[in-house]
HTML snippet that shows the backbone in 3Dmol.js (N, CA, C, O; Angstrom):
<script src="https://3Dmol.org/build/3Dmol-min.js"></script>
<div id="view" style="width:600px;height:400px;position:relative"></div>
<script>
const pdb = `
ATOM      1  N   MET A   1      18.279  -7.444  11.698  1.00  0.00           N
ATOM      2  CA  MET A   1      17.052  -8.164  11.408  1.00  0.00           C
ATOM      3  C   MET A   1      17.413  -9.623  11.140  1.00  0.00           C
ATOM      4  O   MET A   1      18.295  -9.924  10.336  1.00  0.00           O
ATOM      5  N   THR A   2      16.727 -10.500  11.815  1.00  0.00           N
ATOM      6  CA  THR A   2      16.978 -11.914  11.608  1.00  0.00           C
ATOM      7  C   THR A   2      16.005 -12.469  10.588  1.00  0.00           C
ATOM      8  O   THR A   2      14.942 -11.899  10.346  1.00  0.00           O
ATOM      9  N   LEU A   3      16.375 -13.567  10.006  1.00  0.00           N
ATOM     10  CA  LEU A   3      15.521 -14.216   9.012  1.00  0.00           C
ATOM     11  C   LEU A   3      14.237 -14.723   9.648  1.00  0.00           C
ATOM     12  O   LEU A   3      13.217 -14.860   8.972  1.00  0.00           O
ATOM     13  N   ARG A   4      14.284 -14.999  10.933  1.00  0.00           N
ATOM     14  CA  ARG A   4      13.102 -15.495  11.644  1.00  0.00           C
ATOM     15  C   ARG A   4      11.994 -14.439  11.695  1.00  0.00           C
ATOM     16  O   ARG A   4      10.816 -14.795  11.690  1.00  0.00           O
ATOM     17  N   ASN A   5      12.341 -13.157  11.743  1.00  0.00           N
ATOM     18  CA  ASN A   5      11.360 -12.089  11.838  1.00  0.00           C
ATOM     19  C   ASN A   5      10.852 -11.620  10.477  1.00  0.00           C
ATOM     20  O   ASN A   5       9.948 -10.787  10.418  1.00  0.00           O
ATOM     21  N   TRP A   6      11.408 -12.131   9.396  1.00  0.00           N
ATOM     22  CA  TRP A   6      11.055 -11.647   8.058  1.00  0.00           C
ATOM     23  C   TRP A   6       9.558 -11.769   7.735  1.00  0.00           C
ATOM     24  O   TRP A   6       8.993 -10.792   7.244  1.00  0.00           O
ATOM     25  N   PRO A   7       8.877 -12.897   7.974  1.00  0.00           N
ATOM     26  CA  PRO A   7       7.436 -12.953   7.649  1.00  0.00           C
ATOM     27  C   PRO A   7       6.612 -11.939   8.432  1.00  0.00           C
ATOM     28  O   PRO A   7       5.664 -11.369   7.890  1.00  0.00           O
ATOM     29  N   SER A   8       6.949 -11.708   9.676  1.00  0.00           N
ATOM     30  CA  SER A   8       6.192 -10.748  10.478  1.00  0.00           C
ATOM     31  C   SER A   8       6.392  -9.334   9.944  1.00  0.00           C
ATOM     32  O   SER A   8       5.433  -8.567   9.854  1.00  0.00           O
ATOM     33  N   ARG A   9       7.612  -8.983   9.594  1.00  0.00           N
ATOM     34  CA  ARG A   9       7.885  -7.641   9.053  1.00  0.00           C
ATOM     35  C   ARG A   9       7.201  -7.449   7.704  1.00  0.00           C
ATOM     36  O   ARG A   9       6.701  -6.362   7.410  1.00  0.00           O
ATOM     37  N   ARG A  10       7.176  -8.481   6.893  1.00  0.00           N
ATOM     38  CA  ARG A  10       6.520  -8.392   5.592  1.00  0.00           C
ATOM     39  C   ARG A  10       5.014  -8.215   5.763  1.00  0.00           C
ATOM     40  O   ARG A  10       4.396  -7.432   5.040  1.00  0.00           O
ATOM     41  N   ARG A  11       4.419  -8.937   6.715  1.00  0.00           N
ATOM     42  CA  ARG A  11       2.990  -8.776   7.008  1.00  0.00           C
ATOM     43  C   ARG A  11       2.680  -7.370   7.478  1.00  0.00           C
ATOM     44  O   ARG A  11       1.720  -6.751   7.021  1.00  0.00           O
ATOM     45  N   ASN A  12       3.494  -6.868   8.391  1.00  0.00           N
ATOM     46  CA  ASN A  12       3.262  -5.518   8.903  1.00  0.00           C
ATOM     47  C   ASN A  12       3.428  -4.477   7.805  1.00  0.00           C
ATOM     48  O   ASN A  12       2.670  -3.508   7.754  1.00  0.00           O
ATOM     49  N   GLY A  13       4.400  -4.662   6.933  1.00  0.00           N
ATOM     50  CA  GLY A  13       4.596  -3.740   5.824  1.00  0.00           C
ATOM     51  C   GLY A  13       3.439  -3.765   4.850  1.00  0.00           C
ATOM     52  O   GLY A  13       3.022  -2.719   4.352  1.00  0.00           O
ATOM     53  N   LEU A  14       2.917  -4.946   4.573  1.00  0.00           N
ATOM     54  CA  LEU A  14       1.769  -5.065   3.672  1.00  0.00           C
ATOM     55  C   LEU A  14       0.530  -4.416   4.282  1.00  0.00           C
ATOM     56  O   LEU A  14      -0.240  -3.754   3.586  1.00  0.00           O
ATOM     57  N   HIS A  15       0.346  -4.608   5.572  1.00  0.00           N
ATOM     58  CA  HIS A  15      -0.772  -3.965   6.261  1.00  0.00           C
ATOM     59  C   HIS A  15      -0.616  -2.436   6.219  1.00  0.00           C
ATOM     60  O   HIS A  15      -1.579  -1.717   5.952  1.00  0.00           O
ATOM     61  N   ALA A  16       0.588  -1.956   6.481  1.00  0.00           N
ATOM     62  CA  ALA A  16       0.834  -0.509   6.444  1.00  0.00           C
ATOM     63  C   ALA A  16       0.582   0.046   5.047  1.00  0.00           C
ATOM     64  O   ALA A  16       0.024   1.134   4.909  1.00  0.00           O
ATOM     65  N   LEU A  17       0.982  -0.679   4.016  1.00  0.00           N
ATOM     66  CA  LEU A  17       0.748  -0.232   2.642  1.00  0.00           C
ATOM     67  C   LEU A  17      -0.746  -0.082   2.370  1.00  0.00           C
ATOM     68  O   LEU A  17      -1.176   0.914   1.789  1.00  0.00           O
ATOM     69  N   HIS A  18      -1.535  -1.063   2.785  1.00  0.00           N
ATOM     70  CA  HIS A  18      -2.979  -0.983   2.568  1.00  0.00           C
ATOM     71  C   HIS A  18      -3.605   0.157   3.371  1.00  0.00           C
ATOM     72  O   HIS A  18      -4.541   0.802   2.897  1.00  0.00           O
ATOM     73  N   MET A  19      -3.106   0.409   4.566  1.00  0.00           N
ATOM     74  CA  MET A  19      -3.630   1.509   5.370  1.00  0.00           C
ATOM     75  C   MET A  19      -3.271   2.862   4.746  1.00  0.00           C
ATOM     76  O   MET A  19      -4.091   3.781   4.754  1.00  0.00           O
ATOM     77  N   ILE A  20      -2.064   2.993   4.209  1.00  0.00           N
ATOM     78  CA  ILE A  20      -1.662   4.237   3.559  1.00  0.00           C
ATOM     79  C   ILE A  20      -2.508   4.487   2.319  1.00  0.00           C
ATOM     80  O   ILE A  20      -2.946   5.612   2.081  1.00  0.00           O
ATOM     81  N   VAL A  21      -2.739   3.437   1.525  1.00  0.00           N
ATOM     82  CA  VAL A  21      -3.591   3.578   0.340  1.00  0.00           C
ATOM     83  C   VAL A  21      -5.000   3.990   0.767  1.00  0.00           C
ATOM     84  O   VAL A  21      -5.587   4.891   0.167  1.00  0.00           O
ATOM     85  N   GLY A  22      -5.545   3.347   1.789  1.00  0.00           N
ATOM     86  CA  GLY A  22      -6.883   3.681   2.260  1.00  0.00           C
ATOM     87  C   GLY A  22      -6.978   5.104   2.780  1.00  0.00           C
ATOM     88  O   GLY A  22      -7.951   5.805   2.501  1.00  0.00           O
ATOM     89  N   ALA A  23      -5.971   5.538   3.536  1.00  0.00           N
ATOM     90  CA  ALA A  23      -5.975   6.910   4.048  1.00  0.00           C
ATOM     91  C   ALA A  23      -5.867   7.907   2.899  1.00  0.00           C
ATOM     92  O   ALA A  23      -6.520   8.951   2.920  1.00  0.00           O
ATOM     93  N   GLY A  24      -5.050   7.594   1.899  1.00  0.00           N
ATOM     94  CA  GLY A  24      -4.947   8.467   0.731  1.00  0.00           C
ATOM     95  C   GLY A  24      -6.260   8.567  -0.029  1.00  0.00           C
ATOM     96  O   GLY A  24      -6.638   9.643  -0.492  1.00  0.00           O
ATOM     97  N   LEU A  25      -6.947   7.448  -0.155  1.00  0.00           N
ATOM     98  CA  LEU A  25      -8.248   7.464  -0.823  1.00  0.00           C
ATOM     99  C   LEU A  25      -9.271   8.285  -0.033  1.00  0.00           C
ATOM    100  O   LEU A  25     -10.089   8.992  -0.623  1.00  0.00           O
ATOM    101  N   LEU A  26      -9.226   8.194   1.287  1.00  0.00           N
ATOM    102  CA  LEU A  26     -10.143   8.985   2.102  1.00  0.00           C
ATOM    103  C   LEU A  26      -9.854  10.483   1.962  1.00  0.00           C
ATOM    104  O   LEU A  26     -10.780  11.291   1.897  1.00  0.00           O
ATOM    105  N   VAL A  27      -8.582  10.848   1.916  1.00  0.00           N
ATOM    106  CA  VAL A  27      -8.233  12.258   1.710  1.00  0.00           C
ATOM    107  C   VAL A  27      -8.728  12.722   0.341  1.00  0.00           C
ATOM    108  O   VAL A  27      -9.263  13.823   0.210  1.00  0.00           O
ATOM    109  N   TRP A  28      -8.549  11.886  -0.668  1.00  0.00           N
ATOM    110  CA  TRP A  28      -9.023  12.209  -2.022  1.00  0.00           C
ATOM    111  C   TRP A  28     -10.543  12.405  -2.028  1.00  0.00           C
ATOM    112  O   TRP A  28     -11.051  13.313  -2.685  1.00  0.00           O
ATOM    113  N   LEU A  29     -11.271  11.545  -1.291  1.00  0.00           N
ATOM    114  CA  LEU A  29     -12.725  11.688  -1.208  1.00  0.00           C
ATOM    115  C   LEU A  29     -13.132  12.980  -0.504  1.00  0.00           C
ATOM    116  O   LEU A  29     -14.071  13.654  -0.928  1.00  0.00           O
ATOM    117  N   ILE A  30     -12.436  13.319   0.555  1.00  0.00           N
ATOM    118  CA  ILE A  30     -12.764  14.553   1.274  1.00  0.00           C
ATOM    119  C   ILE A  30     -12.543  15.766   0.373  1.00  0.00           C
ATOM    120  O   ILE A  30     -13.377  16.669   0.326  1.00  0.00           O
ATOM    121  N   LYS A  31     -11.419  15.783  -0.341  1.00  0.00           N
ATOM    122  CA  LYS A  31     -11.164  16.894  -1.265  1.00  0.00           C
ATOM    123  C   LYS A  31     -12.232  16.956  -2.352  1.00  0.00           C
ATOM    124  O   LYS A  31     -12.706  18.035  -2.705  1.00  0.00           O
ATOM    125  N   GLY A  32     -12.606  15.792  -2.878  1.00  0.00           N
ATOM    126  CA  GLY A  32     -13.641  15.749  -3.910  1.00  0.00           C
ATOM    127  C   GLY A  32     -14.996  16.184  -3.404  1.00  0.00           C
ATOM    128  O   GLY A  32     -15.762  16.811  -4.136  1.00  0.00           O
ATOM    129  N   SER A  33     -15.299  15.862  -2.169  1.00  0.00           N
ATOM    130  CA  SER A  33     -16.604  16.273  -1.623  1.00  0.00           C
ATOM    131  C   SER A  33     -16.655  17.777  -1.401  1.00  0.00           C
ATOM    132  O   SER A  33     -17.690  18.401  -1.633  1.00  0.00           O
ATOM    133  N   PHE A  34     -15.548  18.368  -0.955  1.00  0.00           N
ATOM    134  CA  PHE A  34     -15.520  19.822  -0.805  1.00  0.00           C
ATOM    135  C   PHE A  34     -15.579  20.532  -2.156  1.00  0.00           C
ATOM    136  O   PHE A  34     -16.065  21.659  -2.250  1.00  0.00           O
ATOM    137  N   ALA A  35     -15.083  19.871  -3.199  1.00  0.00           N
ATOM    138  CA  ALA A  35     -15.133  20.456  -4.541  1.00  0.00           C
ATOM    139  C   ALA A  35     -16.501  20.250  -5.191  1.00  0.00           C
ATOM    140  O   ALA A  35     -16.744  20.761  -6.284  1.00  0.00           O
ATOM    141  N   GLY A  36     -17.387  19.517  -4.541  1.00  0.00           N
ATOM    142  CA  GLY A  36     -18.726  19.288  -5.079  1.00  0.00           C
ATOM    143  C   GLY A  36     -18.767  18.244  -6.176  1.00  0.00           C
ATOM    144  O   GLY A  36     -19.661  18.261  -7.022  1.00  0.00           O
ATOM    145  N   ARG A  37     -17.804  17.336  -6.165  1.00  0.00           N
ATOM    146  CA  ARG A  37     -17.703  16.322  -7.205  1.00  0.00           C
ATOM    147  C   ARG A  37     -18.760  15.218  -7.056  1.00  0.00           C
ATOM    148  O   ARG A  37     -19.122  14.579  -8.044  1.00  0.00           O
ATOM    149  N   PHE A  38     -19.245  14.993  -5.864  1.00  0.00           N
ATOM    150  CA  PHE A  38     -20.176  13.889  -5.616  1.00  0.00           C
ATOM    151  C   PHE A  38     -21.567  14.442  -5.335  1.00  0.00           C
ATOM    152  O   PHE A  38     -21.724  15.450  -4.646  1.00  0.00           O
ATOM    153  N   THR A  39     -22.561  13.769  -5.875  1.00  0.00           N
ATOM    154  CA  THR A  39     -23.962  14.144  -5.682  1.00  0.00           C
ATOM    155  C   THR A  39     -24.728  12.897  -5.260  1.00  0.00           C
ATOM    156  O   THR A  39     -24.175  11.798  -5.293  1.00  0.00           O
ATOM    157  N   PRO A  40     -25.983  13.045  -4.865  1.00  0.00           N
ATOM    158  CA  PRO A  40     -26.781  11.846  -4.566  1.00  0.00           C
ATOM    159  C   PRO A  40     -26.927  10.926  -5.783  1.00  0.00           C
ATOM    160  O   PRO A  40     -27.119   9.720  -5.628  1.00  0.00           O
ATOM    161  N   GLN A  41     -26.839  11.487  -6.985  1.00  0.00           N
ATOM    162  CA  GLN A  41     -26.942  10.665  -8.192  1.00  0.00           C
ATOM    163  C   GLN A  41     -25.595  10.029  -8.557  1.00  0.00           C
ATOM    164  O   GLN A  41     -25.568   8.945  -9.140  1.00  0.00           O
ATOM    165  N   TYR A  42     -24.480  10.686  -8.222  1.00  0.00           N
ATOM    166  CA  TYR A  42     -23.150  10.165  -8.550  1.00  0.00           C
ATOM    167  C   TYR A  42     -22.307  10.083  -7.283  1.00  0.00           C
ATOM    168  O   TYR A  42     -21.724  11.070  -6.834  1.00  0.00           O
ATOM    169  N   ASN A  43     -22.260   8.894  -6.727  1.00  0.00           N
ATOM    170  CA  ASN A  43     -21.444   8.676  -5.543  1.00  0.00           C
ATOM    171  C   ASN A  43     -20.665   7.359  -5.643  1.00  0.00           C
ATOM    172  O   ASN A  43     -20.303   6.774  -4.622  1.00  0.00           O
ATOM    173  N   THR A  44     -20.412   6.903  -6.848  1.00  0.00           N
ATOM    174  CA  THR A  44     -19.718   5.630  -7.060  1.00  0.00           C
ATOM    175  C   THR A  44     -18.336   5.589  -6.404  1.00  0.00           C
ATOM    176  O   THR A  44     -18.018   4.588  -5.763  1.00  0.00           O
ATOM    177  N   PRO A  45     -17.497   6.627  -6.530  1.00  0.00           N
ATOM    178  CA  PRO A  45     -16.195   6.553  -5.850  1.00  0.00           C
ATOM    179  C   PRO A  45     -16.311   6.400  -4.333  1.00  0.00           C
ATOM    180  O   PRO A  45     -15.500   5.712  -3.713  1.00  0.00           O
ATOM    181  N   VAL A  46     -17.301   7.030  -3.747  1.00  0.00           N
ATOM    182  CA  VAL A  46     -17.499   6.903  -2.302  1.00  0.00           C
ATOM    183  C   VAL A  46     -17.844   5.451  -1.954  1.00  0.00           C
ATOM    184  O   VAL A  46     -17.329   4.901  -0.981  1.00  0.00           O
ATOM    185  N   GLU A  47     -18.706   4.848  -2.744  1.00  0.00           N
ATOM    186  CA  GLU A  47     -19.086   3.437  -2.513  1.00  0.00           C
ATOM    187  C   GLU A  47     -17.875   2.514  -2.667  1.00  0.00           C
ATOM    188  O   GLU A  47     -17.674   1.610  -1.857  1.00  0.00           O
ATOM    189  N   ILE A  48     -17.076   2.741  -3.698  1.00  0.00           N
ATOM    190  CA  ILE A  48     -15.932   1.860  -3.965  1.00  0.00           C
ATOM    191  C   ILE A  48     -14.879   1.984  -2.861  1.00  0.00           C
ATOM    192  O   ILE A  48     -14.337   0.977  -2.405  1.00  0.00           O
ATOM    193  N   VAL A  49     -14.592   3.208  -2.434  1.00  0.00           N
ATOM    194  CA  VAL A  49     -13.622   3.395  -1.350  1.00  0.00           C
ATOM    195  C   VAL A  49     -14.162   2.782  -0.054  1.00  0.00           C
ATOM    196  O   VAL A  49     -13.400   2.197   0.717  1.00  0.00           O
ATOM    197  N   GLY A  50     -15.455   2.910   0.187  1.00  0.00           N
ATOM    198  CA  GLY A  50     -16.050   2.277   1.364  1.00  0.00           C
ATOM    199  C   GLY A  50     -15.919   0.761   1.319  1.00  0.00           C
ATOM    200  O   GLY A  50     -15.633   0.132   2.337  1.00  0.00           O
ATOM    201  N   LEU A  51     -16.126   0.173   0.152  1.00  0.00           N
ATOM    202  CA  LEU A  51     -15.955  -1.275   0.004  1.00  0.00           C
ATOM    203  C   LEU A  51     -14.502  -1.690   0.230  1.00  0.00           C
ATOM    204  O   LEU A  51     -14.239  -2.704   0.876  1.00  0.00           O
ATOM    205  N   TYR A  52     -13.558  -0.907  -0.301  1.00  0.00           N
ATOM    206  CA  TYR A  52     -12.137  -1.207  -0.093  1.00  0.00           C
ATOM    207  C   TYR A  52     -11.800  -1.168   1.392  1.00  0.00           C
ATOM    208  O   TYR A  52     -11.149  -2.074   1.913  1.00  0.00           O
ATOM    209  N   TRP A  53     -12.245  -0.115   2.069  1.00  0.00           N
ATOM    210  CA  TRP A  53     -11.930   0.043   3.489  1.00  0.00           C
ATOM    211  C   TRP A  53     -12.533  -1.090   4.315  1.00  0.00           C
ATOM    212  O   TRP A  53     -11.886  -1.602   5.228  1.00  0.00           O
ATOM    213  N   HIS A  54     -13.764  -1.484   4.002  1.00  0.00           N
ATOM    214  CA  HIS A  54     -14.395  -2.584   4.739  1.00  0.00           C
ATOM    215  C   HIS A  54     -13.728  -3.916   4.412  1.00  0.00           C
ATOM    216  O   HIS A  54     -13.635  -4.783   5.281  1.00  0.00           O
ATOM    217  N   PHE A  55     -13.264  -4.097   3.185  1.00  0.00           N
ATOM    218  CA  PHE A  55     -12.538  -5.318   2.838  1.00  0.00           C
ATOM    219  C   PHE A  55     -11.252  -5.422   3.653  1.00  0.00           C
ATOM    220  O   PHE A  55     -10.938  -6.492   4.176  1.00  0.00           O
ATOM    221  N   VAL A  56     -10.506  -4.322   3.767  1.00  0.00           N
ATOM    222  CA  VAL A  56      -9.286  -4.332   4.574  1.00  0.00           C
ATOM    223  C   VAL A  56      -9.635  -4.663   6.029  1.00  0.00           C
ATOM    224  O   VAL A  56      -8.911  -5.421   6.675  1.00  0.00           O
ATOM    225  N   ASP A  57     -10.728  -4.109   6.549  1.00  0.00           N
ATOM    226  CA  ASP A  57     -11.154  -4.410   7.920  1.00  0.00           C
ATOM    227  C   ASP A  57     -11.483  -5.883   8.104  1.00  0.00           C
ATOM    228  O   ASP A  57     -11.042  -6.508   9.068  1.00  0.00           O
ATOM    229  N   ILE A  58     -12.256  -6.433   7.183  1.00  0.00           N
ATOM    230  CA  ILE A  58     -12.660  -7.845   7.303  1.00  0.00           C
ATOM    231  C   ILE A  58     -11.446  -8.772   7.231  1.00  0.00           C
ATOM    232  O   ILE A  58     -11.335  -9.718   8.011  1.00  0.00           O
ATOM    233  N   VAL A  59     -10.551  -8.500   6.307  1.00  0.00           N
ATOM    234  CA  VAL A  59      -9.342  -9.333   6.205  1.00  0.00           C
ATOM    235  C   VAL A  59      -8.547  -9.240   7.499  1.00  0.00           C
ATOM    236  O   VAL A  59      -8.057 -10.255   7.993  1.00  0.00           O
ATOM    237  N   TRP A  60      -8.409  -8.037   8.056  1.00  0.00           N
ATOM    238  CA  TRP A  60      -7.652  -7.868   9.298  1.00  0.00           C
ATOM    239  C   TRP A  60      -8.323  -8.568  10.459  1.00  0.00           C
ATOM    240  O   TRP A  60      -7.635  -9.121  11.317  1.00  0.00           O
ATOM    241  N   ILE A  61      -9.657  -8.563  10.514  1.00  0.00           N
ATOM    242  CA  ILE A  61     -10.370  -9.241  11.596  1.00  0.00           C
ATOM    243  C   ILE A  61     -10.047 -10.732  11.608  1.00  0.00           C
ATOM    244  O   ILE A  61      -9.959 -11.332  12.678  1.00  0.00           O
ATOM    245  N   TYR A  62      -9.870 -11.335  10.440  1.00  0.00           N
ATOM    246  CA  TYR A  62      -9.534 -12.753  10.375  1.00  0.00           C
ATOM    247  C   TYR A  62      -8.038 -13.004  10.524  1.00  0.00           C
ATOM    248  O   TYR A  62      -7.642 -13.977  11.166  1.00  0.00           O
ATOM    249  N   LEU A  63      -7.207 -12.155   9.948  1.00  0.00           N
ATOM    250  CA  LEU A  63      -5.774 -12.404   9.995  1.00  0.00           C
ATOM    251  C   LEU A  63      -5.149 -12.117  11.353  1.00  0.00           C
ATOM    252  O   LEU A  63      -4.231 -12.825  11.769  1.00  0.00           O
ATOM    253  N   PHE A  64      -5.625 -11.100  12.047  1.00  0.00           N
ATOM    254  CA  PHE A  64      -5.021 -10.768  13.338  1.00  0.00           C
ATOM    255  C   PHE A  64      -5.074 -11.938  14.319  1.00  0.00           C
ATOM    256  O   PHE A  64      -4.033 -12.322  14.853  1.00  0.00           O
ATOM    257  N   PRO A  65      -6.252 -12.520  14.577  1.00  0.00           N
ATOM    258  CA  PRO A  65      -6.244 -13.669  15.499  1.00  0.00           C
ATOM    259  C   PRO A  65      -5.470 -14.867  14.945  1.00  0.00           C
ATOM    260  O   PRO A  65      -4.776 -15.563  15.685  1.00  0.00           O
ATOM    261  N   LEU A  66      -5.595 -15.098  13.644  1.00  0.00           N
ATOM    262  CA  LEU A  66      -4.938 -16.253  13.052  1.00  0.00           C
ATOM    263  C   LEU A  66      -3.424 -16.160  13.148  1.00  0.00           C
ATOM    264  O   LEU A  66      -2.764 -17.147  13.475  1.00  0.00           O
ATOM    265  N   LEU A  67      -2.865 -14.988  12.869  1.00  0.00           N
ATOM    266  CA  LEU A  67      -1.416 -14.860  12.796  1.00  0.00           C
ATOM    267  C   LEU A  67      -0.759 -14.388  14.086  1.00  0.00           C
ATOM    268  O   LEU A  67       0.408 -14.698  14.328  1.00  0.00           O
ATOM    269  N   TYR A  68      -1.481 -13.646  14.916  1.00  0.00           N
ATOM    270  CA  TYR A  68      -0.853 -13.063  16.087  1.00  0.00           C
ATOM    271  C   TYR A  68      -1.315 -13.646  17.414  1.00  0.00           C
ATOM    272  O   TYR A  68      -0.565 -13.599  18.390  1.00  0.00           O
ATOM    273  N   LEU A  69      -2.515 -14.189  17.481  1.00  0.00           N
ATOM    274  CA  LEU A  69      -3.025 -14.629  18.778  1.00  0.00           C
ATOM    275  C   LEU A  69      -2.966 -16.140  18.986  1.00  0.00           C
ATOM    276  O   LEU A  69      -2.928 -16.600  20.128  1.00  0.00           O
ATOM    277  N   ILE A  70      -2.958 -16.913  17.915  1.00  0.00           N
ATOM    278  CA  ILE A  70      -2.889 -18.373  18.062  1.00  0.00           C
ATOM    279  C   ILE A  70      -1.485 -18.749  18.544  1.00  0.00           C
ATOM    280  O   ILE A  70      -0.491 -18.245  18.020  1.00  0.00           O
ATOM    281  N   ASP A  71      -1.409 -19.606  19.511  1.00  0.00           N
ATOM    282  CA  ASP A  71      -0.175 -20.101  20.129  1.00  0.00           C
ATOM    283  C   ASP A  71       0.577 -19.031  20.905  1.00  0.00           C
ATOM    284  O   ASP A  71       1.789 -19.149  21.083  1.00  0.00           O
ATOM    285  N   ARG A  72      -0.097 -17.999  21.369  1.00  0.00           N
ATOM    286  CA  ARG A  72       0.561 -16.990  22.205  1.00  0.00           C
ATOM    287  C   ARG A  72       0.588 -17.415  23.665  1.00  0.00           C
ATOM    288  O   ARG A  72       1.312 -16.823  24.466  1.00  0.00           O
ATOM    289  N   HIS A  73      -0.189 -18.432  24.024  1.00  0.00           N
ATOM    290  CA  HIS A  73      -0.270 -18.820  25.433  1.00  0.00           C
ATOM    291  C   HIS A  73       0.889 -19.714  25.857  1.00  0.00           C
ATOM    292  O   HIS A  73       1.007 -20.030  27.041  1.00  0.00           O
ATOM    293  N   ARG A  74       1.729 -20.123  24.949  1.00  0.00           N
ATOM    294  CA  ARG A  74       2.847 -21.017  25.315  1.00  0.00           C
ATOM    295  C   ARG A  74       4.002 -20.268  25.905  1.00  0.00           C
ATOM    296  O   ARG A  74       5.013 -20.874  26.262  1.00  0.00           O
TER     297      ARG A  74
END
`;
const viewer = $3Dmol.createViewer("view");
viewer.addModel(pdb, "pdb");
viewer.setStyle({}, {cartoon: {color: "spectrum"}});
viewer.zoomTo();
viewer.render();
</script>
């Protein structure tokens, strides 16, 4: 591994960490829903996990073009 590739590897690792956390939260929600933990009156964890997942999506939508697509035509 060269020092030149370090920022790219760190970015990819950070993205992978957020995806693993998000996937774990989704599995936790599925288990909780099968256990009957969530009702129409109590669905706060579902809302919070949905907000987290959409936040990761929005950040990725901006970071991907900024970090990976700009100056690729050279």
